[in-house]
Backbone bond lengths (Angstrom), bond angles and torsions (degrees), N, CA, C in turn:
res aa  C-N    CA-C-N  psi(-1)  N-CA   C-N-CA  omega(-1)  CA-C   N-CA-C  phi
1 M - - - 1.468 - - 1.520 108.44 -
2 T 1.386 114.14 122.75 1.471 119.24 -176.40 1.505 110.35 -80.72
3 E 1.287 112.93 143.26 1.455 118.47 178.64 1.527 109.30 -91.34
4 R 1.311 115.44 138.10 1.462 120.29 177.69 1.529 109.82 -71.95
5 P 1.383 114.15 140.73 1.475 115.62 178.09 1.517 109.85 -68.87
6 E 1.263 112.35 144.59 1.460 117.50 -179.27 1.523 110.16 -70.05
7 Q 1.331 117.23 130.13 1.462 122.63 178.25 1.515 109.63 -76.28
8 P 1.358 116.10 136.78 1.465 118.16 177.26 1.518 110.17 -66.16
9 E 1.254 114.00 144.81 1.454 118.76 -179.61 1.518 110.46 -71.45
10 Q 1.380 116.59 130.47 1.449 122.38 178.49 1.530 109.07 -75.82
11 P 1.357 114.16 136.98 1.470 116.28 178.56 1.521 110.08 -68.06
12 T 1.242 114.81 140.08 1.461 119.96 179.08 1.514 110.14 -87.78
13 V 1.366 114.37 135.04 1.467 121.01 -179.88 1.506 107.56 -108.65
14 D 1.281 114.67 126.70 1.454 118.82 178.48 1.512 110.05 -71.69
15 P 1.273 120.64 132.13 1.474 121.42 179.00 1.523 111.24 -65.17
16 V 1.388 112.02 146.73 1.462 116.99 179.35 1.512 108.31 -70.11
17 P 1.249 115.59 128.05 1.474 116.91 -179.74 1.509 110.75 -66.16
18 Y 1.295 117.11 138.80 1.472 122.21 -179.12 1.515 109.90 -72.20
19 H 1.338 112.31 133.05 1.467 119.24 177.13 1.516 107.54 -117.05
20 P 1.230 120.74 128.43 1.476 121.17 -174.86 1.511 114.17 -65.28
21 G 1.351 120.66 -17.14 1.480 121.07 -178.12 1.502 114.97 -100.49
22 L 1.358 118.15 4.09 1.473 119.96 -177.61 1.520 112.36 -65.25
23 E 1.319 118.88 -41.04 1.471 120.95 -178.09 1.514 111.31 -63.46
24 E 1.312 117.84 -41.89 1.461 120.27 178.93 1.527 111.27 -65.70
25 I 1.346 117.13 -38.82 1.483 119.94 179.35 1.521 110.41 -65.45
26 F 1.356 118.69 -43.27 1.471 121.93 -179.86 1.529 111.75 -64.25
27 A 1.315 118.37 -42.50 1.465 121.81 179.08 1.515 110.98 -64.03
28 A 1.313 118.42 -38.25 1.468 121.37 178.96 1.520 110.85 -67.37
29 A 1.355 117.03 -37.99 1.480 120.02 179.26 1.525 110.72 -65.30
30 V 1.344 116.88 -39.63 1.473 120.28 178.78 1.518 110.73 -63.96
31 K 1.323 117.92 -41.26 1.463 120.79 179.08 1.518 111.44 -64.96
32 D 1.334 117.89 -40.13 1.468 120.49 178.12 1.524 111.31 -63.38
33 E 1.341 116.44 -39.66 1.482 119.44 179.33 1.519 111.24 -66.27
34 E 1.325 117.55 -38.34 1.462 120.26 178.82 1.512 111.30 -66.81
35 R 1.307 117.65 -36.01 1.473 119.90 178.38 1.529 111.58 -69.41
36 Q 1.342 117.64 -34.82 1.461 120.36 -177.92 1.523 112.15 -78.49
37 T 1.316 119.71 -25.56 1.473 122.35 -178.69 1.523 109.47 -84.87
38 P 1.409 119.14 121.66 1.461 120.33 -179.90 1.518 111.10 -70.78
39 A 1.315 114.67 146.19 1.469 119.80 178.24 1.512 109.13 -81.63
40 V 1.323 117.99 118.21 1.461 124.11 -179.17 1.509 108.09 -115.74
41 T 1.312 116.35 125.26 1.469 121.51 177.40 1.501 108.89 -122.33
42 V 1.318 116.70 111.55 1.459 122.17 179.93 1.514 110.58 -115.41
43 G 1.297 116.19 11.72 1.460 118.45 -179.95 1.505 112.76 87.61
44 D 1.363 117.65 13.13 1.453 120.46 178.99 1.510 108.88 -108.27
45 D 1.325 116.93 145.15 1.458 120.73 -179.33 1.518 111.83 -73.55
46 N 1.345 116.66 -26.44 1.459 120.12 -177.61 1.516 108.24 -92.57
47 P 1.353 119.17 115.20 1.469 119.69 -178.21 1.505 112.80 -66.03
48 I 1.339 118.51 -28.91 1.461 119.80 179.86 1.513 109.89 -68.58
49 D 1.355 117.24 -45.16 1.458 120.68 176.85 1.514 111.15 -62.94
50 A 1.325 116.97 -36.17 1.455 119.81 179.50 1.510 110.58 -63.52
51 V 1.334 117.02 -42.34 1.467 119.97 179.18 1.516 110.38 -65.22
52 D 1.357 117.50 -40.69 1.459 120.22 178.89 1.515 111.26 -64.54
53 T 1.344 117.67 -40.21 1.460 120.93 179.01 1.513 110.80 -65.34
54 A 1.301 117.28 -40.85 1.454 120.09 179.02 1.520 110.75 -64.90
55 D 1.343 117.32 -40.72 1.448 120.13 178.23 1.522 110.87 -64.72
56 A 1.335 117.07 -39.47 1.466 119.53 179.42 1.507 111.37 -65.78
57 D 1.368 117.57 -41.07 1.456 120.46 177.93 1.522 110.77 -62.63
58 T 1.327 115.87 -39.27 1.465 118.48 179.19 1.519 111.26 -63.73
59 E 1.356 116.33 -38.78 1.453 119.47 179.29 1.513 111.39 -67.04
60 V 1.344 117.40 -38.64 1.460 120.21 179.72 1.514 110.49 -65.72
61 E 1.368 116.48 -43.24 1.454 118.94 179.98 1.522 111.12 -64.51
62 A 1.325 116.45 -35.55 1.463 119.26 179.98 1.512 112.42 -80.50
63 G 1.343 118.06 -9.77 1.448 121.37 -179.97 1.510 112.97 83.22
64 N 1.341 118.14 11.71 1.456 121.63 -178.27 1.519 109.96 -105.61
65 T 1.311 117.81 59.30 1.454 121.23 178.36 1.510 109.78 -105.68
66 D 1.301 115.40 143.66 1.452 119.85 -178.62 1.522 112.94 -85.86
67 S 1.369 118.16 -13.20 1.466 121.31 -178.78 1.519 109.80 -75.39
68 E 1.324 117.02 124.33 1.457 122.07 -178.64 1.517 109.68 -88.77
69 P 1.357 119.09 145.16 1.470 120.77 177.99 1.521 111.02 -68.19
70 V 1.340 114.12 154.66 1.458 119.43 179.43 1.526 108.77 -69.28
71 P 1.341 118.81 129.75 1.472 119.90 -176.87 1.514 112.96 -59.95
72 E 1.367 118.59 -39.84 1.467 119.86 -178.46 1.522 111.34 -64.47
73 A 1.323 116.15 -43.91 1.461 118.84 180.00 1.512 111.15 -64.56
74 E 1.339 116.99 -40.45 1.468 119.48 179.41 1.515 110.92 -65.71
75 A 1.330 117.01 -39.23 1.465 119.94 177.94 1.517 111.24 -66.19
76 E 1.349 116.96 -36.92 1.459 119.99 179.83 1.519 110.93 -66.81
77 R 1.347 116.77 -37.81 1.463 119.49 177.53 1.523 111.45 -67.39
78 A 1.336 115.92 -32.39 1.458 119.28 -177.37 1.525 112.06 -75.57
79 R 1.340 117.65 -20.30 1.467 120.63 -179.23 1.529 110.07 -70.87
80 T 1.308 115.42 137.87 1.454 121.56 177.98 1.520 109.29 -116.55
81 S 1.324 115.45 173.01 1.465 119.62 178.49 1.525 110.75 -63.97
82 R 1.314 116.88 -31.33 1.466 120.18 177.55 1.525 110.66 -64.45
83 D 1.322 116.44 -41.72 1.461 119.67 178.16 1.523 111.11 -63.00
84 V 1.324 116.79 -39.85 1.465 120.67 179.30 1.525 110.42 -63.92
85 L 1.328 117.46 -41.48 1.458 120.80 179.06 1.525 111.37 -63.95
86 Y 1.313 116.69 -44.87 1.460 119.73 179.43 1.528 110.90 -65.61
87 E 1.309 117.14 -34.77 1.459 119.84 177.02 1.519 110.92 -66.82
88 T 1.347 116.14 -40.73 1.468 119.83 177.33 1.520 111.57 -63.40
89 I 1.333 116.35 -42.95 1.467 120.08 178.70 1.521 110.14 -62.73
90 G 1.330 117.18 -43.66 1.458 120.40 -179.69 1.516 112.64 -61.44
91 I 1.335 117.81 -41.00 1.468 121.30 179.24 1.522 110.70 -65.12
92 E 1.330 116.98 -44.20 1.473 120.30 179.45 1.528 110.65 -63.52
93 L 1.333 117.06 -39.65 1.468 119.70 179.84 1.519 110.87 -65.61
94 I 1.318 117.43 -42.99 1.466 120.04 -179.74 1.526 110.71 -65.11
95 N 1.339 117.09 -42.09 1.469 119.70 178.79 1.521 111.80 -64.15
96 A 1.335 116.34 -29.10 1.473 120.03 179.22 1.520 112.46 -88.34
97 G 1.330 118.00 0.25 1.458 120.49 178.69 1.503 114.54 85.39
98 V 1.319 117.70 16.07 1.470 121.68 178.58 1.530 106.48 -104.38
99 F 1.320 115.06 104.63 1.461 120.05 -175.02 1.523 109.56 -96.64
100 V 1.323 114.45 72.63 1.462 122.82 178.78 1.519 106.93 -130.38
101 P 1.325 118.38 135.21 1.475 118.91 176.39 1.517 111.52 -56.61
102 A 1.317 115.54 145.77 1.466 120.05 -175.17 1.517 111.66 -61.15
103 S 1.315 117.46 -43.05 1.468 119.65 -179.45 1.521 111.18 -63.29
104 E 1.331 116.33 -39.85 1.471 119.47 178.52 1.522 110.97 -66.90
105 F 1.342 117.48 -38.39 1.460 120.55 179.29 1.525 110.61 -65.64
106 V 1.319 117.36 -40.58 1.462 120.49 177.35 1.525 110.31 -62.10
107 D 1.316 117.75 -39.94 1.468 120.77 176.91 1.528 111.22 -63.29
108 Q 1.334 116.70 -38.43 1.463 119.88 177.66 1.525 111.41 -65.48
109 V 1.342 116.46 -39.40 1.468 120.29 177.36 1.522 110.29 -63.86
110 R 1.315 117.58 -43.10 1.463 120.68 178.82 1.522 111.48 -64.27
111 E 1.312 116.54 -37.02 1.467 119.42 177.77 1.515 111.20 -67.62
112 A 1.360 117.06 -39.33 1.464 120.10 178.76 1.520 111.84 -70.10
113 A 1.341 116.32 -34.43 1.467 119.77 -179.39 1.521 112.05 -79.45
114 G 1.313 117.43 -23.23 1.457 120.05 -177.72 1.509 113.49 75.42
115 S 1.320 116.77 15.53 1.458 120.97 179.25 1.522 107.97 -151.73
116 R 1.312 115.00 171.76 1.457 119.67 -178.99 1.523 108.94 -85.72
117 V 1.318 116.07 103.94 1.454 122.58 -179.58 1.523 108.49 -89.18
118 A 1.313 116.26 137.98 1.459 120.86 -179.72 1.521 110.15 -72.65
119 P 1.339 118.11 140.87 1.471 119.86 177.24 1.524 113.30 -58.24
120 R 1.336 117.53 -29.91 1.462 119.75 178.99 1.525 110.82 -64.62
121 Q 1.325 117.45 -38.42 1.463 120.36 176.85 1.528 110.75 -65.95
122 V 1.320 116.45 -40.14 1.466 120.31 178.83 1.524 109.99 -64.14
123 A 1.329 117.09 -42.20 1.466 120.47 -179.54 1.523 111.35 -62.24
124 T 1.325 117.49 -42.30 1.469 120.36 179.70 1.521 111.11 -65.61
125 A 1.329 116.92 -44.65 1.465 120.27 -179.00 1.526 111.10 -65.03
126 V 1.321 117.26 -43.24 1.464 120.68 179.55 1.522 110.73 -63.47
127 S 1.319 117.64 -40.94 1.461 121.48 -179.77 1.522 111.49 -63.30
128 Q 1.317 117.56 -44.76 1.462 120.22 -178.97 1.524 111.85 -71.22
129 L 1.330 117.46 -35.82 1.463 119.68 175.84 1.520 110.91 -64.62
130 A 1.329 116.67 -40.39 1.462 119.95 178.64 1.521 111.07 -66.77
131 R 1.331 117.16 -39.21 1.463 119.88 179.64 1.515 111.39 -64.52
132 A 1.336 116.50 -39.45 1.463 120.36 179.61 1.520 112.92 -82.53
133 E 1.349 117.24 1.05 1.465 123.47 178.92 1.519 111.25 60.44
134 Y 1.323 116.60 40.73 1.452 122.59 173.31 1.530 108.87 -92.97
135 T 1.328 115.59 158.25 1.459 120.47 176.28 1.526 109.13 -70.36
136 I 1.312 115.59 129.22 1.464 120.86 -177.59 1.519 108.72 -96.38
137 T 1.302 115.87 112.37 1.459 123.51 175.55 1.525 108.18 -134.68
138 P 1.323 118.17 161.10 1.472 118.76 175.65 1.523 112.70 -56.61
139 E 1.327 117.44 -35.17 1.466 120.53 -178.98 1.531 110.95 -68.67
140 S 1.362 117.73 -43.22 1.468 119.36 179.62 1.521 111.26 -66.52
141 V 1.321 116.95 -34.39 1.464 119.89 177.06 1.521 110.10 -66.69
142 V 1.338 117.08 -40.24 1.466 120.51 178.89 1.526 110.34 -63.98
143 E 1.335 117.84 -37.02 1.469 120.49 178.75 1.527 110.97 -62.84
144 I 1.319 116.65 -43.28 1.462 119.68 179.42 1.521 110.48 -65.40
145 I 1.328 116.36 -42.97 1.463 119.47 -178.95 1.522 110.72 -64.91
146 S 1.325 116.52 -39.92 1.473 119.61 179.18 1.519 111.44 -66.40
147 A 1.340 116.75 -36.58 1.471 120.35 -179.17 1.517 112.10 -71.80
148 T 1.320 117.53 -23.44 1.464 120.39 -177.50 1.525 113.03 -106.21
149 S 1.308 117.59 4.15 1.466 119.94 -178.43 1.518 110.05 -83.28
150 G 1.301 115.98 155.65 1.464 122.00 -179.54 1.519 110.26 153.29
151 D 1.307 114.26 -178.71 1.465 120.15 -179.86 1.520 109.54 -80.06
152 R 1.307 115.12 122.20 1.452 120.62 179.90 1.526 109.98 -95.44
153 S 1.311 115.70 141.23 1.453 120.56 178.90 1.527 109.38 -81.23
154 S 1.329 115.06 169.15 1.465 118.98 177.12 1.521 111.21 -63.16
155 R 1.314 116.47 -27.57 1.467 120.72 177.02 1.523 111.24 -64.55
156 Q 1.337 116.38 -32.63 1.456 120.03 -178.54 1.520 112.98 -86.70
157 Q 1.329 117.63 -3.73 1.453 119.77 174.25 1.526 111.17 -74.71
158 R 1.335 116.36 -27.60 1.456 120.34 173.24 1.527 109.03 -81.17
159 H 1.311 116.50 135.15 1.464 122.43 -175.88 1.534 110.09 55.59
160 S 1.325 115.76 46.35 1.467 120.51 -174.28 1.524 111.52 -62.51
161 D 1.332 118.31 -35.71 1.465 120.18 179.57 1.523 111.26 -63.85
162 D 1.327 117.45 -39.52 1.470 120.44 178.20 1.528 111.17 -67.36
163 W 1.318 116.80 -38.55 1.468 119.76 176.80 1.527 110.48 -63.17
164 R 1.336 117.15 -42.41 1.471 119.66 179.02 1.526 110.84 -64.62
165 S 1.314 116.77 -41.57 1.464 119.67 178.46 1.523 111.25 -63.58
166 L 1.321 117.13 -39.73 1.465 120.14 176.86 1.518 110.93 -62.38
167 G 1.344 116.57 -44.65 1.459 119.18 179.30 1.513 112.51 -62.32
168 A 1.344 117.15 -41.16 1.465 120.02 178.90 1.529 110.92 -65.18
169 T 1.328 117.16 -39.53 1.462 120.35 179.25 1.525 111.00 -65.95
170 L 1.332 117.26 -43.35 1.466 119.95 177.66 1.522 111.45 -62.52
171 A 1.334 116.66 -40.68 1.465 119.98 179.36 1.523 111.26 -64.40
172 L 1.342 117.45 -40.14 1.459 120.32 178.82 1.518 112.06 -65.92
173 Q 1.328 117.66 -28.61 1.463 121.55 179.93 1.525 112.68 -90.82
174 G 1.330 116.56 8.05 1.457 119.85 177.18 1.512 114.19 82.24
175 Q 1.323 117.89 12.92 1.456 121.17 177.91 1.528 110.22 -100.72
176 D 1.305 116.06 178.00 1.459 121.42 -178.18 1.522 108.85 -77.22
177 G 1.343 116.14 109.33 1.451 120.40 -179.27 1.510 114.19 -99.34
178 S 1.314 117.78 7.53 1.461 120.98 178.85 1.526 109.78 -69.47
179 P 1.328 117.93 164.90 1.470 119.01 177.10 1.515 113.10 -55.63
180 E 1.331 116.96 -36.80 1.464 119.06 177.31 1.529 110.76 -66.16
181 G 1.340 116.48 -42.26 1.461 119.76 177.70 1.519 112.59 -64.85
182 Q 1.330 116.29 -35.97 1.467 119.60 177.06 1.524 110.71 -63.42
183 R 1.322 116.08 -45.61 1.466 119.15 -179.64 1.524 111.24 -65.08
184 A 1.335 116.78 -37.45 1.463 119.53 178.96 1.531 110.90 -66.04
185 F 1.312 116.68 -40.90 1.467 120.38 179.84 1.529 110.59 -63.59
186 I 1.324 117.24 -48.50 1.460 120.61 -179.90 1.527 110.65 -65.88
187 G 1.344 117.17 -33.80 1.459 120.13 177.97 1.518 111.88 -63.64
188 M 1.355 117.34 -43.71 1.462 120.31 178.06 1.533 111.10 -65.66
189 A 1.320 116.77 -39.81 1.461 119.70 178.35 1.522 111.44 -65.43
190 R 1.332 116.19 -37.57 1.457 119.43 -179.23 1.530 111.29 -70.81
191 A 1.324 117.75 -32.33 1.458 119.98 177.02 1.526 111.51 -63.01
192 I 1.332 117.01 -30.12 1.462 121.06 178.64 1.531 110.54 -84.49
193 A 1.342 116.47 -38.69 1.467 120.29 -176.87 1.515 112.31 -71.63
194 G 1.318 118.24 -27.40 1.448 120.66 179.40 1.515 112.85 98.77
195 P 1.326 117.12 171.47 1.475 120.66 -175.71 1.522 114.39 -68.92
196 S 1.322 118.48 -14.74 1.464 119.78 -179.64 1.522 112.72 -76.37
197 S 1.322 118.45 -9.84 1.465 122.16 179.28 1.513 109.94 -90.38
198 N 1.329 115.99 164.31 1.459 121.69 176.67 1.521 109.19 -139.35
199 D 1.341 115.20 176.16 1.457 119.68 -176.29 1.520 112.16 -62.93
200 M 1.326 117.15 -40.76 1.461 120.07 -178.24 1.523 111.20 -61.33
201 L 1.334 117.00 -43.72 1.461 120.82 179.22 1.523 110.89 -63.29
202 L 1.321 116.97 -46.39 1.465 120.56 -177.59 1.523 111.49 -66.40
203 L 1.332 117.09 -38.73 1.464 120.35 179.02 1.523 111.16 -64.65
204 R 1.314 116.22 -45.10 1.464 118.91 -178.37 1.520 111.99 -68.39
205 V 1.327 117.02 -36.35 1.459 119.67 176.25 1.527 110.26 -65.04
206 A 1.329 116.73 -42.95 1.465 120.02 -179.99 1.520 111.59 -63.33
207 L 1.333 116.93 -43.92 1.461 119.70 -179.30 1.526 111.61 -68.80
208 A 1.331 116.92 -38.36 1.462 119.49 176.71 1.525 110.94 -66.48
209 L 1.318 116.68 -34.96 1.464 120.35 176.82 1.527 110.45 -67.90
210 A 1.324 116.35 -38.09 1.468 119.92 177.91 1.523 111.07 -66.10
211 E 1.332 116.94 -30.28 1.464 120.20 178.75 1.523 111.55 -63.48
212 T 1.322 117.84 -27.03 1.461 121.44 178.98 1.518 112.73 -81.02
213 G 1.326 117.26 -2.68 1.458 120.83 -179.16 1.514 113.95 87.57
214 Q 1.325 117.34 9.62 1.461 120.93 -179.25 1.530 110.47 -80.41
215 T 1.312 115.31 146.80 1.459 120.30 171.59 1.525 108.68 -72.67
216 L 1.309 116.43 129.19 1.461 120.09 -175.83 1.522 110.33 -65.99
217 D 1.317 115.00 126.39 1.461 122.89 179.14 1.518 107.43 -130.21
218 A 1.328 116.86 124.65 1.462 120.56 -177.29 1.523 111.25 -61.64
219 D 1.325 117.40 -35.69 1.465 120.34 179.55 1.523 110.57 -64.75
220 L 1.328 117.12 -44.24 1.457 120.95 -179.24 1.527 111.01 -68.51
221 V 1.324 117.26 -41.31 1.462 120.75 178.23 1.528 110.55 -62.36
222 G 1.327 116.34 -42.22 1.462 119.81 -179.79 1.513 112.89 -64.98
223 K 1.323 117.72 -39.68 1.462 120.18 -178.80 1.528 111.58 -69.28
224 I 1.329 116.68 -39.22 1.465 119.09 177.65 1.528 110.37 -67.78
225 A 1.339 116.09 -42.33 1.470 119.78 179.60 1.528 111.17 -63.70
226 K 1.317 117.25 -34.13 1.462 120.30 178.62 1.518 111.37 -63.89
227 R 1.331 117.32 -35.55 1.459 120.85 179.98 1.526 111.48 -75.54
228 L 1.343 117.30 -24.97 1.467 120.98 -178.42 1.520 113.18 -99.00
229 A 1.328 117.87 -1.04 1.470 120.16 -171.84 1.527 112.21 -64.05
230 R 1.309 118.24 -36.75 1.466 120.20 -175.39 1.528 112.38 -67.29
231 S 1.321 116.86 -34.48 1.467 120.45 -177.81 1.521 112.81 -103.77
232 A 1.330 117.88 12.81 1.469 120.52 -175.07 1.518 111.87 -64.50
233 A 1.333 117.87 -32.77 1.469 119.93 -177.48 1.520 112.14 -66.96
234 D 1.319 118.22 -24.49 1.454 121.97 -177.54 1.526 112.97 -97.12
235 L 1.328 117.58 3.02 1.462 120.96 -176.09 1.516 110.82 -95.70
236 S 1.310 115.42 143.60 1.462 122.13 173.27 1.523 108.54 -101.67
237 P 1.324 118.63 163.19 1.473 119.56 179.68 1.523 113.49 -56.76
238 D 1.332 117.46 -30.23 1.460 119.87 -178.99 1.527 112.50 -74.28
239 D 1.327 117.93 -15.20 1.463 120.75 -178.85 1.531 112.76 -82.12
240 Y 1.312 117.45 -18.84 1.470 119.84 -171.48 1.520 114.32 -69.04
241 P 1.339 121.36 -43.39 1.477 118.62 -176.31 1.517 113.51 -55.95
242 A 1.334 117.74 -48.20 1.472 119.80 -178.68 1.526 111.37 -67.41
243 L 1.329 117.19 -41.16 1.467 119.85 -179.62 1.521 111.60 -66.47
244 V 1.311 116.61 -40.85 1.472 119.55 179.46 1.521 110.61 -65.18
245 Q 1.329 117.18 -38.15 1.470 119.90 176.33 1.523 110.72 -60.83
246 S 1.326 116.44 -44.53 1.467 120.16 -179.54 1.524 111.10 -65.40
247 E 1.320 117.02 -46.73 1.466 120.01 -179.15 1.520 111.60 -67.89
248 L 1.319 117.19 -29.68 1.468 119.92 177.44 1.518 110.59 -63.73
249 R 1.331 117.36 -40.65 1.470 119.61 177.44 1.523 111.16 -64.57
250 V 1.337 116.58 -38.03 1.468 119.68 179.55 1.527 110.88 -65.68
251 V 1.325 116.79 -44.43 1.464 120.80 -179.00 1.527 110.50 -65.49
252 R 1.323 116.92 -40.51 1.464 119.60 178.72 1.522 111.18 -65.08
253 R 1.327 116.84 -39.84 1.459 119.84 178.52 1.524 110.53 -63.06
254 A 1.328 116.59 -41.77 1.470 119.88 177.90 1.521 111.09 -63.94
255 R 1.334 116.99 -36.66 1.467 119.69 177.89 1.521 110.90 -64.86
256 R 1.339 116.72 -43.54 1.470 119.31 -179.83 1.524 111.08 -63.41
257 E 1.331 117.05 -42.26 1.468 119.46 178.83 1.522 111.39 -63.91
258 R 1.335 115.67 -40.84 1.466 118.43 179.00 1.529 111.19 -65.19
259 T 1.343 115.96 -38.49 1.473 118.98 178.28 1.524 110.96 -66.25
260 A 1.347 116.55 -39.90 1.465 119.44 178.83 1.525 111.20 -64.97
261 R 1.328 117.71 -40.60 1.466 120.04 178.22 1.514 111.62 -64.14
262 S 1.334 115.74 -42.43 1.470 117.86 179.75 1.521 110.73 -66.03
263 H 1.347 117.17 -32.68 1.469 119.55 177.97 1.522 110.67 -68.14
264 R 1.359 116.73 -42.97 1.469 119.05 178.47 1.524 111.41 -64.52
265 S 1.321 117.18 -40.17 1.466 119.00 -179.60 1.519 110.89 -67.27
266 S 1.316 117.39 -34.05 1.464 118.57 179.06 1.522 111.02 -69.70
267 V 1.350 117.48 -35.55 1.469 119.82 176.29 1.517 110.24 -65.87
268 G 1.339 117.98 -41.72 1.453 120.37 178.02 1.517 112.24 -63.10
269 S 1.321 116.40 -38.09 1.468 118.44 179.01 1.511 110.87 -66.27
270 R 1.361 116.38 -35.92 1.471 117.62 177.51 1.521 110.75 -66.44
271 R 1.335 115.80 -35.73 1.464 117.93 177.16 1.517 111.10 -65.47
272 Q 1.315 117.22 -39.88 1.458 119.64 178.70 1.520 111.19 -64.24
273 V 1.328 116.05 -39.56 1.473 119.24 178.18 1.511 110.22 -64.44
274 A 1.368 116.08 -40.86 1.462 119.68 179.44 1.523 110.87 -64.12
275 A 1.315 116.71 -40.23 1.467 119.39 178.24 1.516 111.16 -69.89
276 G 1.307 117.90 -33.86 1.458 120.85 -179.50 1.510 113.49 -73.98
277 S 1.339 117.20 -11.67 1.477 118.70 179.20 1.521 112.11 -67.63
278 N 1.369 118.56 -20.39 1.472 122.53 177.79 1.522 111.88 -97.32
279 A 1.313 116.87 21.05 1.467 119.12 -177.41 1.511 112.56 -68.76
280 D 1.349 118.64 -22.42 1.467 120.37 -179.58 1.524 111.91 -75.84
281 K 1.332 117.02 -15.07 1.456 119.54 179.57 1.529 109.71 -85.78
282 P 1.352 116.66 137.95 1.470 118.15 -178.99 1.527 111.23 -70.95
283 G 1.301 115.63 137.97 1.444 120.16 178.97 1.518 111.69 -90.49
284 P 1.304 116.27 -172.24 1.474 118.62 179.86 1.518 110.66 -65.54
285 R 1.369 115.47 142.79 1.446 120.56 -178.13 1.514 109.94 -72.58
286 K 1.309 115.89 136.00 1.451 120.91 -178.83 1.532 109.36 -78.27
287 L 1.324 116.19 143.08 1.449 122.52 179.38 1.516 110.20 -91.51
288 R 1.312 115.00 151.28 1.453 119.60 174.78 1.519 109.83 -72.20
289 P 1.321 117.76 157.18 1.475 119.74 179.83 1.519 111.40 -58.63
290 G 1.324 116.82 133.85 1.471 122.64 179.07 1.507 113.88 90.62
291 N 1.315 117.98 -11.43 1.466 120.63 -179.95 1.519 110.39 -92.20
292 R 1.336 113.87 152.78 1.449 119.94 176.20 1.507 109.34 -114.87
293 R 1.339 113.60 151.06 1.462 117.27 -179.66 1.543 109.22 -67.23
294 G 1.331 116.17 130.20 1.467 121.31 -179.58 1.516 114.71 92.10
295 A 1.341 117.38 -3.41 1.472 118.41 -178.31 1.521 111.19 -67.25
296 G 1.327 117.62 -35.91 1.473 119.54 179.84 1.505 112.22 -67.46
297 V 1.336 117.33 -33.74 1.473 120.48 179.47 1.535 109.58 -67.03
298 K 1.323 116.10 -43.68 1.463 119.24 179.74 1.520 111.00 -64.11
299 R 1.319 118.93 -36.31 1.460 122.33 -179.41 1.527 110.79 -66.79
300 S 1.296 114.87 -40.35 1.472 118.00 179.97 1.536 111.07 -68.06
301 I 1.309 117.06 -34.16 1.475 120.14 178.49 1.524 109.98 -67.52
302 R 1.327 118.27 -37.46 1.463 120.55 177.87 1.531 111.51 -65.07
303 R 1.310 116.62 -41.22 1.449 119.50 179.40 1.527 110.72 -60.24
304 Q 1.316 115.39 -42.59 1.479 118.55 -179.83 1.539 110.80 -62.30
305 R 1.315 116.63 -37.82 1.459 119.66 179.49 1.547 110.77 -67.93
306 D 1.310 116.82 -40.72 1.445 120.08 -179.29 1.507 111.15 -64.88
307 E 1.290 118.46 -36.17 1.447 121.71 178.92 1.511 110.90 -71.08
């Protein structure tokens, strides 16, 4: 049988002697504390939380908050459109094998042009040169910018990046890439597409068509835009490449069928002309109704026999 360990003796605490004035002293201290604490109402049921919220708001207003801003959000706020353009130029240069900082490349373009070229113009020219797999140099960029420079109308201020891309693409293909040439190209395409089309639709169709490596043709752009005009309001920029590819196959198929029909009709017309060349020769004599061919010959033979 195991013996229980002896429990240590608990120290004895003498009770606090009762003092008849302790209750009055405690009640007075509570009243003094309530008078010194300001009443804060922030719409919260818990007064302690309300005081903490008020203190936190005061710290935020004074700028003395310990919470640090998120680095990604702060970096995103610090980014400007200029930074985005330089980043785009740098990516295009690296993909094309030109390992030059974007800012330095822009300075080289400005030096070659002899004027202050906007980074947005450089970005558009570099993008189109890279898409067409041309060598990207400051001189080639200056050529594209010079070919697309000119007075832009108020119509070209809307979707200005698409207009610049169209001009650069036309210039690379040996067409008129000036603002006047851009407006003329879109005007011819719109005449084919009809009044239901607009500049945004035609520009996006043209650029998506250029992405496939096709030579820009106003007739082809107008026909594709005409087929997409009804659903253009529901399309996003990312929807155009696949749709333009599909509609391009449809338009090409219709062209081949039309060419085949015109070829067959031209062969038939030549046959008709060949047959009509013997029109001066007399054809077989027509018989009167009820007569048979050869009946007159048989009748004459009978008469000879009767005689």
